[in-house]
DOVO-127987 format. One record per atom (N, C-alpha, C): residue number from 0; x, y, z. Coordinates in nm, 4 decimals. Layout:
BEGIN
<atom><seq>NUM</seq><X>X</X><Y>Y</Y><Z>Z</Z></atom>
...
// end
This chain:
BEGIN
<atom><seq>0</seq><X>-0.1280</X><Y>2.2086</Y><Z>-3.8715</Z></atom>
<atom><seq>0</seq><X>-0.2131</X><Y>2.1010</Y><Z>-3.9944</Z></atom>
<atom><seq>0</seq><X>-0.0456</X><Y>2.0362</Y><Z>-3.8509</Z></atom>
<atom><seq>1</seq><X>0.0075</X><Y>2.1082</Y><Z>-3.8560</Z></atom>
<atom><seq>1</seq><X>0.1833</X><Y>2.1013</Y><Z>-3.8320</Z></atom>
<atom><seq>1</seq><X>0.1321</X><Y>2.0869</Y><Z>-3.6601</Z></atom>
<atom><seq>2</seq><X>0.0925</X><Y>2.1428</Y><Z>-3.6023</Z></atom>
<atom><seq>2</seq><X>0.0270</X><Y>2.1650</Y><Z>-3.4382</Z></atom>
<atom><seq>2</seq><X>-0.0336</X><Y>2.0121</Y><Z>-3.3666</Z></atom>
<atom><seq>3</seq><X>-0.1174</X><Y>2.0335</Y><Z>-3.4895</Z></atom>
<atom><seq>3</seq><X>-0.2078</X><Y>1.8733</Y><Z>-3.4591</Z></atom>
<atom><seq>3</seq><X>-0.1746</X><Y>1.7715</Y><Z>-3.4401</Z></atom>
<atom><seq>4</seq><X>-0.0524</X><Y>1.7838</Y><Z>-3.4859</Z></atom>
<atom><seq>4</seq><X>0.0482</X><Y>1.6091</Y><Z>-3.5850</Z></atom>
<atom><seq>4</seq><X>0.1718</X><Y>1.6655</Y><Z>-3.4746</Z></atom>
<atom><seq>5</seq><X>0.1454</X><Y>1.7205</Y><Z>-3.3244</Z></atom>
<atom><seq>5</seq><X>0.2329</X><Y>1.7819</Y><Z>-3.2746</Z></atom>
<atom><seq>5</seq><X>0.1993</X><Y>1.7392</Y><Z>-3.1148</Z></atom>
<atom><seq>6</seq><X>0.0688</X><Y>1.7396</Y><Z>-3.1394</Z></atom>
<atom><seq>6</seq><X>0.0084</X><Y>1.7398</Y><Z>-3.0044</Z></atom>
<atom><seq>6</seq><X>-0.0536</X><Y>1.6182</Y><Z>-3.0395</Z></atom>
<atom><seq>7</seq><X>-0.0679</X><Y>1.5004</Y><Z>-3.1031</Z></atom>
<atom><seq>7</seq><X>-0.1338</X><Y>1.4372</Y><Z>-3.0884</Z></atom>
<atom><seq>7</seq><X>-0.0029</X><Y>1.3329</Y><Z>-3.0719</Z></atom>
<atom><seq>8</seq><X>0.1097</X><Y>1.3267</Y><Z>-3.1642</Z></atom>
<atom><seq>8</seq><X>0.2401</X><Y>1.2629</Y><Z>-3.1562</Z></atom>
<atom><seq>8</seq><X>0.2476</X><Y>1.2669</Y><Z>-2.9744</Z></atom>
<atom><seq>9</seq><X>0.2451</X><Y>1.3939</Y><Z>-2.8905</Z></atom>
<atom><seq>9</seq><X>0.2754</X><Y>1.3929</Y><Z>-2.7758</Z></atom>
<atom><seq>9</seq><X>0.1591</X><Y>1.3011</Y><Z>-2.6498</Z></atom>
<atom><seq>10</seq><X>0.0367</X><Y>1.3321</Y><Z>-2.6938</Z></atom>
<atom><seq>10</seq><X>-0.0349</X><Y>1.2217</Y><Z>-2.6815</Z></atom>
<atom><seq>10</seq><X>-0.0151</X><Y>1.0970</Y><Z>-2.6826</Z></atom>
<atom><seq>11</seq><X>0.0268</X><Y>1.0491</Y><Z>-2.7740</Z></atom>
<atom><seq>11</seq><X>0.0645</X><Y>0.9530</Y><Z>-2.7792</Z></atom>
<atom><seq>11</seq><X>0.2144</X><Y>0.8587</Y><Z>-2.7246</Z></atom>
<atom><seq>12</seq><X>0.2639</X><Y>0.8978</Y><Z>-2.7234</Z></atom>
<atom><seq>12</seq><X>0.3879</X><Y>0.9159</Y><Z>-2.6067</Z></atom>
<atom><seq>12</seq><X>0.3182</X><Y>0.9055</Y><Z>-2.5011</Z></atom>
<atom><seq>13</seq><X>0.2996</X><Y>0.9797</Y><Z>-2.4263</Z></atom>
<atom><seq>13</seq><X>0.2207</X><Y>1.0210</Y><Z>-2.2729</Z></atom>
<atom><seq>13</seq><X>0.1714</X><Y>0.9221</Y><Z>-2.2954</Z></atom>
<atom><seq>14</seq><X>0.0815</X><Y>0.8281</Y><Z>-2.3849</Z></atom>
<atom><seq>14</seq><X>-0.0470</X><Y>0.7312</Y><Z>-2.3564</Z></atom>
<atom><seq>14</seq><X>0.0592</X><Y>0.5945</Y><Z>-2.3255</Z></atom>
<atom><seq>15</seq><X>0.1522</X><Y>0.5932</Y><Z>-2.4189</Z></atom>
<atom><seq>15</seq><X>0.1652</X><Y>0.4139</Y><Z>-2.4063</Z></atom>
<atom><seq>15</seq><X>0.2864</X><Y>0.4624</Y><Z>-2.2829</Z></atom>
<atom><seq>16</seq><X>0.3790</X><Y>0.5692</Y><Z>-2.2940</Z></atom>
<atom><seq>16</seq><X>0.4273</X><Y>0.5702</Y><Z>-2.1135</Z></atom>
<atom><seq>16</seq><X>0.3493</X><Y>0.5885</Y><Z>-1.9777</Z></atom>
<atom><seq>17</seq><X>0.2590</X><Y>0.6116</Y><Z>-1.9676</Z></atom>
<atom><seq>17</seq><X>0.1863</X><Y>0.6240</Y><Z>-1.9061</Z></atom>
<atom><seq>17</seq><X>0.1485</X><Y>0.4395</Y><Z>-1.8657</Z></atom>
<atom><seq>18</seq><X>0.1223</X><Y>0.3452</Y><Z>-1.9766</Z></atom>
<atom><seq>18</seq><X>0.1086</X><Y>0.2275</Y><Z>-1.9875</Z></atom>
<atom><seq>18</seq><X>0.1912</X><Y>0.1534</Y><Z>-1.9485</Z></atom>
<atom><seq>19</seq><X>0.3356</X><Y>0.2095</Y><Z>-1.9270</Z></atom>
<atom><seq>19</seq><X>0.4541</X><Y>0.1166</Y><Z>-1.9949</Z></atom>
<atom><seq>19</seq><X>0.4499</X><Y>0.1208</Y><Z>-1.7942</Z></atom>
<atom><seq>20</seq><X>0.4222</X><Y>0.2129</Y><Z>-1.7753</Z></atom>
<atom><seq>20</seq><X>0.4561</X><Y>0.2409</Y><Z>-1.5705</Z></atom>
<atom><seq>20</seq><X>0.3575</X><Y>0.1306</Y><Z>-1.5987</Z></atom>
<atom><seq>21</seq><X>0.2128</X><Y>0.2015</Y><Z>-1.5576</Z></atom>
<atom><seq>21</seq><X>0.1578</X><Y>0.0913</Y><Z>-1.5364</Z></atom>
<atom><seq>21</seq><X>0.1195</X><Y>0.0063</Y><Z>-1.4723</Z></atom>
<atom><seq>22</seq><X>0.1753</X><Y>-0.0899</Y><Z>-1.6362</Z></atom>
<atom><seq>22</seq><X>0.1609</X><Y>-0.2173</Y><Z>-1.6006</Z></atom>
<atom><seq>22</seq><X>0.3472</X><Y>-0.2813</Y><Z>-1.5044</Z></atom>
<atom><seq>23</seq><X>0.4658</X><Y>-0.2039</Y><Z>-1.5403</Z></atom>
<atom><seq>23</seq><X>0.5631</X><Y>-0.2192</Y><Z>-1.4589</Z></atom>
<atom><seq>23</seq><X>0.4847</X><Y>-0.1728</Y><Z>-1.3499</Z></atom>
<atom><seq>24</seq><X>0.4384</X><Y>-0.1553</Y><Z>-1.2540</Z></atom>
<atom><seq>24</seq><X>0.3361</X><Y>-0.1172</Y><Z>-1.1659</Z></atom>
<atom><seq>24</seq><X>0.2730</X><Y>-0.2558</Y><Z>-1.0771</Z></atom>
<atom><seq>25</seq><X>0.1893</X><Y>-0.2711</Y><Z>-1.1498</Z></atom>
<atom><seq>25</seq><X>0.0930</X><Y>-0.3237</Y><Z>-1.1699</Z></atom>
<atom><seq>25</seq><X>0.1174</X><Y>-0.4499</Y><Z>-1.1429</Z></atom>
<atom><seq>26</seq><X>0.2594</X><Y>-0.5263</Y><Z>-1.2574</Z></atom>
<atom><seq>26</seq><X>0.2941</X><Y>-0.6874</Y><Z>-1.1892</Z></atom>
<atom><seq>26</seq><X>0.3722</X><Y>-0.6986</Y><Z>-1.0510</Z></atom>
<atom><seq>27</seq><X>0.4373</X><Y>-0.5547</Y><Z>-1.0583</Z></atom>
<atom><seq>27</seq><X>0.4802</X><Y>-0.5152</Y><Z>-0.9218</Z></atom>
<atom><seq>27</seq><X>0.3913</X><Y>-0.5857</Y><Z>-0.8153</Z></atom>
<atom><seq>28</seq><X>0.3321</X><Y>-0.5086</Y><Z>-0.8111</Z></atom>
<atom><seq>28</seq><X>0.2485</X><Y>-0.5639</Y><Z>-0.7078</Z></atom>
<atom><seq>28</seq><X>0.1135</X><Y>-0.7160</Y><Z>-0.6738</Z></atom>
<atom><seq>29</seq><X>0.1640</X><Y>-0.7523</Y><Z>-0.7911</Z></atom>
<atom><seq>29</seq><X>0.0201</X><Y>-0.8888</Y><Z>-0.8644</Z></atom>
<atom><seq>29</seq><X>0.1973</X><Y>-0.9845</Y><Z>-0.7841</Z></atom>
<atom><seq>30</seq><X>0.3247</X><Y>-0.9648</Y><Z>-0.7749</Z></atom>
<atom><seq>30</seq><X>0.3826</X><Y>-0.9919</Y><Z>-0.7454</Z></atom>
<atom><seq>30</seq><X>0.3880</X><Y>-1.0040</Y><Z>-0.5198</Z></atom>
<atom><seq>31</seq><X>0.4048</X><Y>-0.8919</Y><Z>-0.5157</Z></atom>
<atom><seq>31</seq><X>0.4516</X><Y>-0.9476</Y><Z>-0.3828</Z></atom>
<atom><seq>31</seq><X>0.2327</X><Y>-0.9357</Y><Z>-0.3045</Z></atom>
<atom><seq>32</seq><X>0.1682</X><Y>-0.9384</Y><Z>-0.3633</Z></atom>
<atom><seq>32</seq><X>-0.0006</X><Y>-0.9809</Y><Z>-0.3268</Z></atom>
<atom><seq>32</seq><X>0.0063</X><Y>-1.1807</Y><Z>-0.3384</Z></atom>
<atom><seq>33</seq><X>0.0820</X><Y>-1.1840</Y><Z>-0.2346</Z></atom>
<atom><seq>33</seq><X>0.1055</X><Y>-1.3048</Y><Z>-0.2985</Z></atom>
<atom><seq>33</seq><X>-0.0212</X><Y>-1.3677</Y><Z>-0.1680</Z></atom>
<atom><seq>34</seq><X>-0.0873</X><Y>-1.5392</Y><Z>-0.1490</Z></atom>
<atom><seq>34</seq><X>-0.1952</X><Y>-1.5558</Y><Z>-0.0032</Z></atom>
<atom><seq>34</seq><X>-0.0192</X><Y>-1.4831</Y><Z>0.1169</Z></atom>
<atom><seq>35</seq><X>0.0557</X><Y>-1.5634</Y><Z>0.0814</Z></atom>
<atom><seq>35</seq><X>0.1346</X><Y>-1.6438</Y><Z>0.2109</Z></atom>
<atom><seq>35</seq><X>0.1828</X><Y>-1.4692</Y><Z>0.2657</Z></atom>
<atom><seq>36</seq><X>0.2107</X><Y>-1.3847</Y><Z>0.1985</Z></atom>
<atom><seq>36</seq><X>0.2474</X><Y>-1.2366</Y><Z>0.1873</Z></atom>
<atom><seq>36</seq><X>0.1167</X><Y>-1.1571</Y><Z>0.2206</Z></atom>
<atom><seq>37</seq><X>0.0389</X><Y>-1.1648</Y><Z>0.2655</Z></atom>
<atom><seq>37</seq><X>-0.1159</X><Y>-1.1286</Y><Z>0.2546</Z></atom>
<atom><seq>37</seq><X>-0.1728</X><Y>-1.2219</Y><Z>0.4241</Z></atom>
<atom><seq>38</seq><X>-0.1625</X><Y>-1.3369</Y><Z>0.5261</Z></atom>
<atom><seq>38</seq><X>-0.1590</X><Y>-1.3597</Y><Z>0.5282</Z></atom>
<atom><seq>38</seq><X>-0.0525</X><Y>-1.3659</Y><Z>0.6236</Z></atom>
<atom><seq>39</seq><X>0.0635</X><Y>-1.3042</Y><Z>0.6105</Z></atom>
<atom><seq>39</seq><X>0.2137</X><Y>-1.2816</Y><Z>0.7342</Z></atom>
<atom><seq>39</seq><X>0.1992</X><Y>-1.1285</Y><Z>0.7633</Z></atom>
<atom><seq>40</seq><X>0.1251</X><Y>-1.0287</Y><Z>0.6659</Z></atom>
<atom><seq>40</seq><X>0.0761</X><Y>-0.8744</Y><Z>0.6692</Z></atom>
<atom><seq>40</seq><X>-0.0560</X><Y>-0.8443</Y><Z>0.7904</Z></atom>
<atom><seq>41</seq><X>-0.1438</X><Y>-1.0114</Y><Z>0.8145</Z></atom>
<atom><seq>41</seq><X>-0.2976</X><Y>-0.9709</Y><Z>0.8406</Z></atom>
<atom><seq>41</seq><X>-0.2205</X><Y>-0.9921</Y><Z>0.9936</Z></atom>
<atom><seq>42</seq><X>-0.1299</X><Y>-1.1182</Y><Z>0.9644</Z></atom>
<atom><seq>42</seq><X>-0.0481</X><Y>-1.1537</Y><Z>1.1776</Z></atom>
<atom><seq>42</seq><X>-0.0188</X><Y>-1.0785</Y><Z>1.2180</Z></atom>
<atom><seq>43</seq><X>0.1167</X><Y>-0.9709</Y><Z>1.1304</Z></atom>
<atom><seq>43</seq><X>0.1511</X><Y>-0.8792</Y><Z>1.2120</Z></atom>
<atom><seq>43</seq><X>0.1207</X><Y>-0.7780</Y><Z>1.2875</Z></atom>
<atom><seq>44</seq><X>-0.0178</X><Y>-0.7777</Y><Z>1.1865</Z></atom>
<atom><seq>44</seq><X>-0.1146</X><Y>-0.6391</Y><Z>1.1766</Z></atom>
<atom><seq>44</seq><X>-0.1938</X><Y>-0.6526</Y><Z>1.3580</Z></atom>
<atom><seq>45</seq><X>-0.2544</X><Y>-0.7875</Y><Z>1.3269</Z></atom>
<atom><seq>45</seq><X>-0.3266</X><Y>-0.8536</Y><Z>1.4420</Z></atom>
<atom><seq>45</seq><X>-0.2052</X><Y>-0.8085</Y><Z>1.5368</Z></atom>
<atom><seq>46</seq><X>-0.1390</X><Y>-0.8566</Y><Z>1.5792</Z></atom>
<atom><seq>46</seq><X>-0.0526</X><Y>-0.9188</Y><Z>1.6514</Z></atom>
<atom><seq>46</seq><X>0.0121</X><Y>-0.7577</Y><Z>1.7429</Z></atom>
<atom><seq>47</seq><X>0.0042</X><Y>-0.6300</Y><Z>1.6374</Z></atom>
<atom><seq>47</seq><X>0.0166</X><Y>-0.5273</Y><Z>1.7324</Z></atom>
<atom><seq>47</seq><X>-0.0384</X><Y>-0.4921</Y><Z>1.7329</Z></atom>
<atom><seq>48</seq><X>-0.2121</X><Y>-0.4500</Y><Z>1.7303</Z></atom>
<atom><seq>48</seq><X>-0.2715</X><Y>-0.4434</Y><Z>1.7578</Z></atom>
<atom><seq>48</seq><X>-0.3437</X><Y>-0.5186</Y><Z>1.9584</Z></atom>
<atom><seq>49</seq><X>-0.3029</X><Y>-0.6752</Y><Z>1.9442</Z></atom>
<atom><seq>49</seq><X>-0.3231</X><Y>-0.7037</Y><Z>2.0336</Z></atom>
<atom><seq>49</seq><X>-0.2093</X><Y>-0.6450</Y><Z>2.1098</Z></atom>
<atom><seq>50</seq><X>-0.0773</X><Y>-0.6489</Y><Z>2.0754</Z></atom>
<atom><seq>50</seq><X>-0.0063</X><Y>-0.6046</Y><Z>2.1497</Z></atom>
<atom><seq>50</seq><X>-0.0847</X><Y>-0.4798</Y><Z>2.2369</Z></atom>
<atom><seq>51</seq><X>-0.0684</X><Y>-0.3805</Y><Z>2.1598</Z></atom>
<atom><seq>51</seq><X>-0.1522</X><Y>-0.2191</Y><Z>2.1875</Z></atom>
<atom><seq>51</seq><X>-0.1886</X><Y>-0.2462</Y><Z>2.2766</Z></atom>
<atom><seq>52</seq><X>-0.3306</X><Y>-0.3482</Y><Z>2.2742</Z></atom>
<atom><seq>52</seq><X>-0.4029</X><Y>-0.3363</Y><Z>2.3528</Z></atom>
<atom><seq>52</seq><X>-0.3975</X><Y>-0.3853</Y><Z>2.5660</Z></atom>
<atom><seq>53</seq><X>-0.3313</X><Y>-0.5046</Y><Z>2.4650</Z></atom>
<atom><seq>53</seq><X>-0.2821</X><Y>-0.5330</Y><Z>2.6227</Z></atom>
<atom><seq>53</seq><X>-0.1911</X><Y>-0.4166</Y><Z>2.7540</Z></atom>
<atom><seq>54</seq><X>-0.1112</X><Y>-0.3159</Y><Z>2.6323</Z></atom>
<atom><seq>54</seq><X>-0.0347</X><Y>-0.2178</Y><Z>2.6868</Z></atom>
<atom><seq>54</seq><X>-0.1028</X><Y>-0.1351</Y><Z>2.7290</Z></atom>
<atom><seq>55</seq><X>-0.2376</X><Y>-0.1351</Y><Z>2.7048</Z></atom>
<atom><seq>55</seq><X>-0.2932</X><Y>-0.0163</Y><Z>2.7077</Z></atom>
<atom><seq>55</seq><X>-0.4486</X><Y>-0.0965</Y><Z>2.9056</Z></atom>
<atom><seq>56</seq><X>-0.4311</X><Y>-0.1714</Y><Z>2.7953</Z></atom>
<atom><seq>56</seq><X>-0.5065</X><Y>-0.2455</Y><Z>3.0234</Z></atom>
<atom><seq>56</seq><X>-0.4125</X><Y>-0.2401</Y><Z>3.0971</Z></atom>
<atom><seq>57</seq><X>-0.2869</X><Y>-0.2354</Y><Z>3.1008</Z></atom>
<atom><seq>57</seq><X>-0.2029</X><Y>-0.3122</Y><Z>3.1947</Z></atom>
<atom><seq>57</seq><X>-0.1108</X><Y>-0.1425</Y><Z>3.2624</Z></atom>
<atom><seq>58</seq><X>-0.1845</X><Y>-0.0573</Y><Z>3.1427</Z></atom>
<atom><seq>58</seq><X>-0.1237</X><Y>0.0777</Y><Z>3.2100</Z></atom>
<atom><seq>58</seq><X>-0.2146</X><Y>0.1624</Y><Z>3.2296</Z></atom>
<atom><seq>59</seq><X>-0.4170</X><Y>0.0910</Y><Z>3.2816</Z></atom>
<atom><seq>59</seq><X>-0.5221</X><Y>0.1381</Y><Z>3.3423</Z></atom>
<atom><seq>59</seq><X>-0.5744</X><Y>0.0625</Y><Z>3.4448</Z></atom>
<atom><seq>60</seq><X>-0.4655</X><Y>-0.0494</Y><Z>3.4502</Z></atom>
<atom><seq>60</seq><X>-0.4667</X><Y>-0.1341</Y><Z>3.5879</Z></atom>
<atom><seq>60</seq><X>-0.3580</X><Y>-0.0576</Y><Z>3.6982</Z></atom>
<atom><seq>61</seq><X>-0.2467</X><Y>0.0436</Y><Z>3.6387</Z></atom>
<atom><seq>61</seq><X>-0.1395</X><Y>0.0201</Y><Z>3.6968</Z></atom>
<atom><seq>61</seq><X>-0.1822</X><Y>0.1649</Y><Z>3.7444</Z></atom>
<atom><seq>62</seq><X>-0.2884</X><Y>0.3205</Y><Z>3.6562</Z></atom>
<atom><seq>62</seq><X>-0.2976</X><Y>0.4125</Y><Z>3.7209</Z></atom>
<atom><seq>62</seq><X>-0.4202</X><Y>0.3651</Y><Z>3.8463</Z></atom>
<atom><seq>63</seq><X>-0.5438</X><Y>0.2697</Y><Z>3.8226</Z></atom>
<atom><seq>63</seq><X>-0.6245</X><Y>0.2134</Y><Z>3.9706</Z></atom>
<atom><seq>63</seq><X>-0.5398</X><Y>0.1175</Y><Z>4.0619</Z></atom>
<atom><seq>64</seq><X>-0.4652</X><Y>0.0928</Y><Z>4.0046</Z></atom>
<atom><seq>64</seq><X>-0.3617</X><Y>0.0482</Y><Z>4.1360</Z></atom>
<atom><seq>64</seq><X>-0.3271</X><Y>0.1891</Y><Z>4.1765</Z></atom>
<atom><seq>65</seq><X>-0.2800</X><Y>0.2727</Y><Z>4.1384</Z></atom>
<atom><seq>65</seq><X>-0.1770</X><Y>0.4296</Y><Z>4.1697</Z></atom>
<atom><seq>65</seq><X>-0.2606</X><Y>0.4474</Y><Z>4.2758</Z></atom>
<atom><seq>66</seq><X>-0.4147</X><Y>0.4860</Y><Z>4.2207</Z></atom>
<atom><seq>66</seq><X>-0.4840</X><Y>0.6157</Y><Z>4.2872</Z></atom>
<atom><seq>66</seq><X>-0.5676</X><Y>0.5884</Y><Z>4.4344</Z></atom>
// end
């Protein structure tokens, strides 16, 4: 009987600890996911992609002119 009680308490402590960690993590994530931050990240990513495409095009033009 004491073993069952031990495992029950261990599971309850693990559940409480896990839910506490999850709540803290989700609250932190929700604070960072503001519309302004999402727009800023999207603009940054788009700018990086455009810069990469431009550099690839310039490299292609340079190789074409060199041959």
